[in-house]
N, C-alpha and C positions, 0 to 999 in steps of 0.2 A: 374459730368455731369448730365444734366437734362434728365429725362425719361418721355417724353410726347407722348401719343399715339393719343389723340384727342384734337384739339383746337376748342372749341365751342364758337362761336361769336353770341351774341344776342342783338338785338335792345331792347330798354327799354319801352318807352311809346307806348301803344297800342299793343305791342308784349308780354311784360313781366309784365307790370303794367297796371291796368285798369284806367279809368278816375278819380278814387279816390285814385290813386297811391297804390292800393292794389295788392299784388302778387297773382299768381294763387292758387286756392284751391289745397291742397296736395303738395305744393311747397317743404315742408320739406322732403317728401318722395323722390322727385326728387333729392334734394341736397344729401340725404343719399345714393342715387344710383350711384353718381359720383365716378369714380375710382380715385385712387391716381395719375394716369397718365393722368387724364382729366384736361384740363386748361380751365376754364370758364371765358369768357371775356365779359363785358358789353360794347356795342358800341352804342353811343348815341350822340345827339346834346347837351346834358346837359354838365354843367361845371364839372371840377374836384371835387370841394367840394360836389356838388350834387351827383355825381356818387360814391364817397367814402361813403357817407351816405347811399345810396341805397344798395351798396355792403354789408355794415355792417348789414342792415336790412334783406337782403336776406340770409345772412349767407354763402356767397361765397367769395373766395379769388382768386386773379389773376390779370393780367394786365387790363387796362382800355383803351378804345378808346373814347376820349372826343371831344366835339365840332365838331361833324360830321366828325371826322377823322383828325382834325387839330393838335391833340396831342395824343401820345401814352404814357401811364403812367405805370411805372414799380415799383415794390417794391424794396427796397434797397438790398434785398437778391438775386436779379436776377443776375446770374453769367455772367461774361465776358462782361458786358456792359460798354463801355467807352463813348458812345454818350449820349447826353442830359445833363440836369442840375438838381441838387438837389433842391427841393422845400419843404418848410414846409407848409402843408395844414391842417388846423384845428388840429394841434398836430401830424399829420402823416408826416414822412419824406419820400418823394417819388422821383423817378427820372423821369423827363419829357423829352420826345423826341418830339421837335416841328417840325411839317411838313408844316403847313400853315403860311401865312403872319400874322403879328401882327394886332390886332384889329384897331389901329389908322390909318394905311394906308388903310385898308379895308373900314373904315368909310369915309375917304377922297375920295376914288374912288367912293363909294356909293353916296356921295353927288353930285359928278360930274354927275353921271348917272341920279340921280333924277332931277337935274337941266336941263339936256338935254331932259328929258322926261316931263318937266313941272309939276313935282310932288313936293308937299310940304313934309317936313319931320317933324314928331312929335315924341316926346319921352314919354315913359310910364314905370313905374316900376311894373305895374300889369301884372304878367306872365299869369294870368288867363283871360286876356282880350280876348273878341271875337268881332272883328270888324263887325258892322252891314252892311246893304245894303249901297251901294255907294250913297253919296249925295254930290253935289257941286264939288269943285276942288279935283283932285286926290291927294292921300296922301300915304306916306310910314310911317307906325307907327313902331318905333324902340324900342325894349325892352332894357331899360337902366339897365343892370345887371353887369356892370363893378364894381369893378376890377376883380370879379371872372371869367368873360368871357374874355379871353385873345386874341383869334385868330379867332373870327367869330362874326357875327351880326345876331340877330333874328329880323325879320320884319313881319308885316302883311300889305297887300296891299289893299287899298280902292280906286278903280279906275274903269273906264269904260273898257269894253272889248278891245276897240282900244288902250287905254292907257297901258293896260297890254301887249298887243302885241308889242307895241313900247318899253316898258320896257325890255321884254325878248330879243328883237332884239338888243337893245343897250347893254344889259349885254353880249350877245353873241359876240359882237365886243370888249369887254373889257377883262381884266384879271380876272374878278369876275365870280363866278357861283352862281346861286340861285336855290335851290331845296327844295321841300316841305318835311318837317319832321313831319307833322301833322298840328296843328293849326298855327304854325309859319313856315315861310320860312327861310332857312338858307342861308346867304350870306357869302362867304369865298373866299379865293384866295390860290390856290396851293395844295389843297389836298381834299380828301373825304374818306369815310369809306373804300372803296376798297383799296386805297393806304395805309392807316394805317394798315389794316388787312394784306396786303402783306408785309409791313415792319416788323410786328410782326412775321409772318411766317418765314421770312428770318432770324430774330434773333434766332428763334428756329433751323433753319437749321445750323446756325453758331455754335450751341451747339450739332450738330450731331443728332438732332431730325428731323424726317420726319413725323409730325403728319397728320392725316386725319383732314381736315378743314371742319367744319360744321357751316353754317350760317343760322340765323333765323331772319326774318324781315317782316315788313308789309307796308312800305311806299316807296315813290320814292327814298328817300335818301339812302335806303338800297340796291338798285339794284347793285351798284358796288361791295359791299361786298358779295352779293349772287353770283355774276358772278365769283368771284375769288375762291369760295369755291368748295370743292369736293361734299358735300351734301348741297343742297339748299332747304330751307323750307320757304314758304310764309304763313304768318298768315292772316286769313280772317279779314276783317273790321267788325264793328258791324252789318252792314246790310247783312253780309254773302258773300260779293263780295271780289274779290282780286283786289288790287290797279292796275289800268290800266298800270302803269309804270313797273309793275312786270310781267304782262302777256307776254308770249312769251320767257321768260328765259328758256333755254334748261334744261331738267331734273329737273324741279321745282316740288317739292312735296308740296301738299296743304292739311293739315288736315281739318277735317270737323268742328272742334270747331272754335269759333270766338274769336279773341284777346287772352288774357291770358288763356281762357278756352281750348285752343288747346294744352296746355302743357302736359296733360295726354297722348294724342296721340303722341306728340313729344317724350316723354319719352319712349313710347313703340317702336316708330320708331328708336330711337337711340340705344335701346337695341338690335334691330334686325340688325343694321348695321354691316357689316363685316369690322372690322378695318384693314386697310392695312398699311404697313410700306414700304416706297419707299427705 
């Protein structure tokens, strides 16, 4: 039987890694402070291969929440799990529990929405792309990172304010959702980080674990995950502000540090938390 006292969920980009993909200063000390009953989980819009690589770099082990909650990834040693399918990812055998719709129908629905909004679709393989000021006809720029991305689509929008309003209204009437995860917007169908985190928590409940759930994030797509957690921590953006989508979440704790620099305070905060067992 698993003995887990804390499930710690952390967003990656802007929260745990800076814009050069570097971890926080003193990260090794934080990892060393984790108890054997702590379960540290990366929760990101990134793909499974990307998160496995980041996990190895950070020196942490545990489940993953990939593609903004479209998939929960478990190690093969996770007990009692019958759901999901086994996948070989860069030499690692993992079990993947799929929650969102596959990428191909998401793309098909996205094309219909774009056509209804009179937006052109362009594709790029440049994950570092930053779309400049809008010029001419409105566009959806789609990151072409298949086959590693299986159940979501990353886009940037180059459009007028009115076109953006029409796009969000049209998406609201479809099965798709679009939420900001930083530079890229995430389009998906059927899940988000909060649903995936709840699924993971329920898996632990099935193992008779009632862990304290701690969530850390910095952007709009982190809100559902923060809302389902017992301890909710928002990381400030580079300008020192809290993302507007996170303002107003009850009992939200906000360290003074910005981005990954907040982790020294977060470590102190976690040490001071009274762990409870339901």
